[in-house]
DOFITOR-557861 format. One line per 3 residues: number of its first residue (from 1); their letters; for each residue x, y, z of N, C-alpha, C. Coordinates in nm, 3 decimals, padded with zeros to 5 digits, always signed. Example, Ala and Ser with C-alpha at 12.3 -4.5 7.8 and 13.67 -1.06 7.14 Angstrom:
<atoms>
1) AS) +01.319:-00.569:+00.780:+01.230:-00.450:+00.780:+01.320:-00.330:+00.780; +01.285:-00.225:+00.708:+01.367:-00.106:+00.714:+01.290:+00.003:+00.787
</atoms>
This chain:
<atoms>
1) MMI) +00.090:-00.111:+00.002:+00.000:-00.004:+00.001:+00.090:+00.124:-00.007; +00.070:+00.199:-00.096:+00.144:+00.328:-00.108:+00.098:+00.435:-00.019; +00.187:+00.484:+00.074:+00.147:+00.589:+00.172:+00.191:+00.723:+00.117
4) YNN) +00.317:+00.733:+00.062:+00.367:+00.857:+00.010:+00.467:+00.834:-00.086; +00.463:+00.907:-00.205:+00.565:+00.890:-00.303:+00.570:+01.023:-00.384; +00.674:+01.104:-00.335:+00.681:+01.247:-00.391:+00.820:+01.306:-00.375
7) YIQ) +00.840:+01.417:-00.438:+00.965:+01.491:-00.411:+00.917:+01.623:-00.330; +01.014:+01.659:-00.235:+01.000:+01.770:-00.163:+01.125:+01.861:-00.182; +01.120:+01.993:-00.170:+01.228:+02.073:-00.174:+01.313:+02.056:-00.045
10) SDF) +01.438:+02.096:-00.050:+01.533:+02.086:+00.066:+01.499:+02.190:+00.165; +01.394:+02.169:+00.235:+01.350:+02.273:+00.328:+01.297:+02.206:+00.457; +01.356:+02.243:+00.574:+01.324:+02.175:+00.695:+01.186:+02.192:+00.732
13) KLM) +01.123:+02.306:+00.718:+00.982:+02.329:+00.759:+00.890:+02.236:+00.666; +00.916:+02.231:+00.539:+00.848:+02.145:+00.453:+00.862:+01.990:+00.495; +00.982:+01.960:+00.527:+01.022:+01.829:+00.576:+00.935:+01.788:+00.692
16) LRT) +00.929:+01.873:+00.788:+00.840:+01.848:+00.909:+00.685:+01.831:+00.875; +00.644:+01.914:+00.794:+00.499:+01.903:+00.748:+00.473:+01.775:+00.669; +00.560:+01.746:+00.593:+00.546:+01.611:+00.506:+00.560:+01.489:+00.613
19) RDE) +00.648:+01.489:+00.704:+00.657:+01.386:+00.808:+00.531:+01.379:+00.885; +00.470:+01.485:+00.923:+00.343:+01.480:+01.005:+00.230:+01.422:+00.914; +00.226:+01.467:+00.792:+00.130:+01.400:+00.697:+00.130:+01.265:+00.682
22) ILH) +00.260:+01.208:+00.672:+00.288:+01.065:+00.655:+00.233:+00.995:+00.784; +00.277:+01.050:+00.901:+00.248:+00.987:+01.028:+00.093:+00.985:+01.056; +00.029:+01.098:+00.999:-00.125:+01.090:+01.014:-00.187:+00.976:+00.936
25) VLA) -00.133:+00.950:+00.819:-00.196:+00.838:+00.733:-00.147:+00.707:+00.794; -00.030:+00.695:+00.845:+00.022:+00.571:+00.905:-00.062:+00.537:+01.026; -00.095:+00.640:+01.114:-00.165:+00.612:+01.225:-00.299:+00.542:+01.199
28) GNI) -00.355:+00.553:+01.076:-00.483:+00.485:+01.048:-00.460:+00.347:+01.007; -00.335:+00.311:+00.993:-00.295:+00.164:+00.941:-00.211:+00.096:+01.029; -00.139:+00.158:+01.130:-00.054:+00.093:+01.217:-00.104:+00.127:+01.361
31) DDA) -00.134:+00.034:+01.443:-00.183:+00.046:+01.582:-00.073:+00.072:+01.686; +00.045:+00.022:+01.655:+00.154:+00.018:+01.749:+00.211:+00.154:+01.770; +00.201:+00.224:+01.881:+00.255:+00.356:+01.901:+00.402:+00.359:+01.901
34) SVL) +00.475:+00.258:+01.938:+00.627:+00.246:+01.950:+00.666:+00.242:+01.782; +00.600:+00.176:+01.703:+00.633:+00.177:+01.563:+00.617:+00.318:+01.503; +00.507:+00.376:+01.535:+00.491:+00.517:+01.483:+00.599:+00.612:+01.539
37) FNT) +00.630:+00.605:+01.664:+00.734:+00.687:+01.717:+00.872:+00.658:+01.653; +00.905:+00.532:+01.628:+01.040:+00.503:+01.561:+01.025:+00.547:+01.415; +00.912:+00.535:+01.345:+00.900:+00.585:+01.217:+00.923:+00.730:+01.215
40) KLV) +00.880:+00.799:+01.311:+00.895:+00.956:+01.317:+01.050:+00.986:+01.321; +01.122:+00.905:+01.412:+01.263:+00.922:+01.425:+01.343:+00.895:+01.299; +01.308:+00.786:+01.230:+01.358:+00.745:+01.111:+01.341:+00.845:+00.996
43) LDE) +01.219:+00.878:+00.986:+01.183:+00.976:+00.879:+01.272:+01.118:+00.907; +01.269:+01.157:+01.029:+01.348:+01.279:+01.064:+01.485:+01.263:+01.027; +01.557:+01.151:+01.068:+01.697:+01.128:+01.039:+01.730:+01.123:+00.897
46) LMS) +01.647:+01.047:+00.825:+01.685:+01.024:+00.678:+01.658:+01.155:+00.602; +01.537:+01.216:+00.628:+01.515:+01.336:+00.543:+01.607:+01.442:+00.582; +01.641:+01.469:+00.708:+01.738:+01.582:+00.745:+01.880:+01.552:+00.690
49) NAI) +01.926:+01.425:+00.689:+02.045:+01.384:+00.636:+02.053:+01.421:+00.481; +01.933:+01.383:+00.414:+01.930:+01.417:+00.270:+01.940:+01.564:+00.242; +01.876:+01.650:+00.324:+01.868:+01.793:+00.304:+02.009:+01.848:+00.331
52) KHG) +02.058:+01.809:+00.456:+02.184:+01.882:+00.501:+02.304:+01.826:+00.428; +02.316:+01.684:+00.430:+02.445:+01.635:+00.376:+02.438:+01.607:+00.221; +02.325:+01.550:+00.181:+02.316:+01.520:+00.033:+02.304:+01.644:-00.033
55) NQN) +02.195:+01.719:-00.009:+02.167:+01.842:-00.097:+02.236:+01.972:-00.048; +02.316:+01.953:+00.060:+02.390:+02.076:+00.105:+02.303:+02.196:+00.144; +02.175:+02.168:+00.194:+02.084:+02.279:+00.220:+02.046:+02.371:+00.106
58) EVH) +02.067:+02.320:-00.020:+02.031:+02.392:-00.139:+01.881:+02.376:-00.157; +01.795:+02.466:-00.146:+01.653:+02.462:-00.160:+01.606:+02.414:-00.294; +01.684:+02.447:-00.391:+01.641:+02.407:-00.540:+01.647:+02.254:-00.549
61) KKV) +01.729:+02.186:-00.474:+01.742:+02.048:-00.487:+01.638:+01.982:-00.416; +01.593:+01.860:-00.477:+01.487:+01.789:-00.412:+01.526:+01.657:-00.335; +01.440:+01.618:-00.258:+01.451:+01.493:-00.193:+01.329:+01.406:-00.224
64) HLN) +01.358:+01.286:-00.279:+01.257:+01.192:-00.312:+01.227:+01.107:-00.191; +01.099:+01.098:-00.159:+01.058:+01.014:-00.046:+00.943:+00.922:-00.085; +00.964:+00.788:-00.051:+00.872:+00.685:-00.090:+00.856:+00.610:+00.041
67) VEI) +00.727:+00.606:+00.084:+00.676:+00.524:+00.203:+00.567:+00.427:+00.159; +00.595:+00.298:+00.197:+00.486:+00.195:+00.156:+00.478:+00.101:+00.270; +00.370:+00.037:+00.272:+00.336:-00.073:+00.371:+00.324:-00.199:+00.284
70) HNQ) +00.405:-00.302:+00.315:+00.404:-00.426:+00.248:+00.380:-00.534:+00.355; +00.272:-00.615:+00.348:+00.242:-00.707:+00.452:+00.258:-00.641:+00.597; +00.353:-00.678:+00.681:+00.364:-00.626:+00.802:+00.492:-00.555:+00.820
73) SLV) +00.538:-00.481:+00.702:+00.662:-00.407:+00.703:+00.629:-00.264:+00.649; +00.692:-00.165:+00.708:+00.691:-00.029:+00.658:+00.825:-00.013:+00.591; +00.823:+00.025:+00.464:+00.940:+00.061:+00.389:+00.952:+00.207:+00.357
76) IQV) +01.066:+00.260:+00.404:+01.095:+00.401:+00.379:+01.216:+00.420:+00.289; +01.207:+00.485:+00.180:+01.330:+00.518:+00.088:+01.338:+00.669:+00.068; +01.451:+00.713:+00.089:+01.482:+00.856:+00.078:+01.611:+00.874:-00.007
79) ADE) +01.593:+00.950:-00.115:+01.703:+00.979:-00.208:+01.718:+01.133:-00.229; +01.840:+01.163:-00.229:+01.874:+01.311:-00.258:+01.945:+01.338:-00.387; +01.994:+01.459:-00.410:+02.063:+01.484:-00.533:+02.207:+01.497:-00.507
82) GNG) +02.255:+01.449:-00.398:+02.400:+01.450:-00.368:+02.480:+01.342:-00.438; +02.609:+01.335:-00.407:+02.697:+01.242:-00.473:+02.681:+01.104:-00.411; +02.610:+01.087:-00.292:+02.587:+00.957:-00.246:+02.694:+00.919:-00.143
85) LSD) +02.674:+00.801:-00.093:+02.773:+00.743:+00.002:+02.819:+00.624:-00.058; +02.952:+00.597:-00.068:+03.003:+00.473:-00.137:+03.019:+00.353:-00.034; +03.120:+00.368:+00.046:+03.152:+00.258:+00.130:+03.110:+00.299:+00.278
88) VAM) +02.991:+00.270:+00.313:+02.935:+00.308:+00.446:+02.928:+00.185:+00.524; +03.003:+00.187:+00.638:+02.984:+00.082:+00.727:+02.917:+00.133:+00.855; +02.824:+00.069:+00.915:+02.750:+00.108:+01.031:+02.850:+00.119:+01.140
91) PHN) +02.847:+00.230:+01.206:+02.950:+00.247:+01.315:+02.909:+00.152:+01.434; +03.009:+00.103:+01.501:+02.978:+00.006:+01.626:+03.040:+00.086:+01.755; +03.064:+00.210:+01.722:+03.126:+00.289:+01.840:+03.004:+00.342:+01.919
94) SFA) +03.035:+00.398:+02.036:+02.926:+00.471:+02.122:+02.904:+00.599:+02.060; +02.789:+00.672:+02.112:+02.757:+00.806:+02.059:+02.862:+00.901:+02.100; +02.933:+00.877:+02.222:+03.029:+00.973:+02.271:+03.146:+00.982:+02.185
97) SMD) +03.188:+00.877:+02.119:+03.308:+00.869:+02.043:+03.275:+00.913:+01.899; +03.152:+00.941:+01.851:+03.131:+00.971:+01.715:+03.120:+01.128:+01.687; +03.172:+01.158:+01.576:+03.152:+01.307:+01.533:+03.020:+01.309:+01.471
100) EFG) +02.989:+01.422:+01.406:+02.854:+01.450:+01.352:+02.810:+01.338:+01.253; +02.911:+01.317:+01.168:+02.882:+01.224:+01.052:+02.862:+01.077:+01.108; +02.749:+01.022:+01.065:+02.715:+00.881:+01.105:+02.619:+00.865:+01.213
103) RGL) +02.600:+00.960:+01.306:+02.504:+00.957:+01.415:+02.364:+00.930:+01.366; +02.319:+00.993:+01.266:+02.186:+00.973:+01.218:+02.156:+00.824:+01.161; +02.257:+00.778:+01.079:+02.249:+00.647:+01.033:+02.266:+00.545:+01.144
106) MIV) +02.339:+00.577:+01.244:+02.342:+00.489:+01.361:+02.206:+00.478:+01.429; +02.146:+00.584:+01.438:+02.012:+00.585:+01.500:+01.913:+00.507:+01.420; +01.914:+00.534:+01.286:+01.823:+00.466:+01.199:+01.861:+00.309:+01.199
109) NAL) +01.975:+00.279:+01.202:+02.025:+00.140:+01.210:+01.966:+00.067:+01.329; +01.966:+00.134:+01.440:+01.925:+00.079:+01.566:+01.778:+00.062:+01.574; +01.702:+00.145:+01.504:+01.552:+00.151:+01.499:+01.498:+00.053:+01.397
112) ADE) +01.567:+00.035:+01.290:+01.508:-00.028:+01.158:+01.542:-00.182:+01.179; +01.461:-00.259:+01.116:+01.503:-00.404:+01.102:+01.595:-00.425:+00.984; +01.588:-00.344:+00.888:+01.682:-00.346:+00.771:+01.716:-00.201:+00.742
115) LSI) +01.844:-00.189:+00.693:+01.894:-00.072:+00.640:+01.994:-00.092:+00.523; +01.963:-00.029:+00.418:+02.056:-00.040:+00.303:+02.079:+00.099:+00.242; +02.202:+00.119:+00.192:+02.247:+00.246:+00.133:+02.311:+00.214:-00.007
118) QQN) +02.251:+00.277:-00.100:+02.306:+00.263:-00.240:+02.318:+00.403:-00.285; +02.449:+00.447:-00.296:+02.481:+00.583:-00.345:+02.403:+00.693:-00.267; +02.305:+00.753:-00.339:+02.226:+00.857:-00.267:+02.081:+00.816:-00.216
121) CVR) +02.071:+00.690:-00.208:+01.933:+00.633:-00.164:+01.941:+00.556:-00.052; +01.873:+00.579:+00.061:+01.884:+00.498:+00.192:+01.738:+00.431:+00.187; +01.740:+00.303:+00.221:+01.610:+00.230:+00.248:+01.609:+00.169:+00.382
124) AVL) +01.507:+00.189:+00.466:+01.492:+00.142:+00.594:+01.355:+00.058:+00.595; +01.358:-00.044:+00.667:+01.243:-00.134:+00.678:+01.220:-00.154:+00.828; +01.093:-00.124:+00.869:+01.048:-00.135:+01.017:+00.940:-00.235:+01.006
127) RF) +00.947:-00.345:+01.076:+00.843:-00.452:+01.074:+00.749:-00.422:+01.199; +00.617:-00.451:+01.181:+00.525:-00.436:+01.292:+00.432:-00.544:+01.299
</atoms>
């Protein structure tokens, strides 16, 4: 079931509005409050990373967001217009030892059941 499939400008206010619209639709399909809360965090991290790191806060660049429900899984894909990430390894360090880069992906990795990164597209799966 398609929940959202569209492009948004690299704008944080628009990002938050879009996230809230998605969560509103998901609340009608997912009863588990913890899944909805985790989804909120994953959306925030992936979209803000795309805007800040991928698109370098350039408003004319777009973020593509796709959110779908398949069986008992929520699939979130976020792509930006940046150069992408080539060799990304999920950090095993603590938050205290990490610099700014990688913290968002570490959070998503902890919350998602699956996380994959291919160039400028990140895909997270949350099962419920």
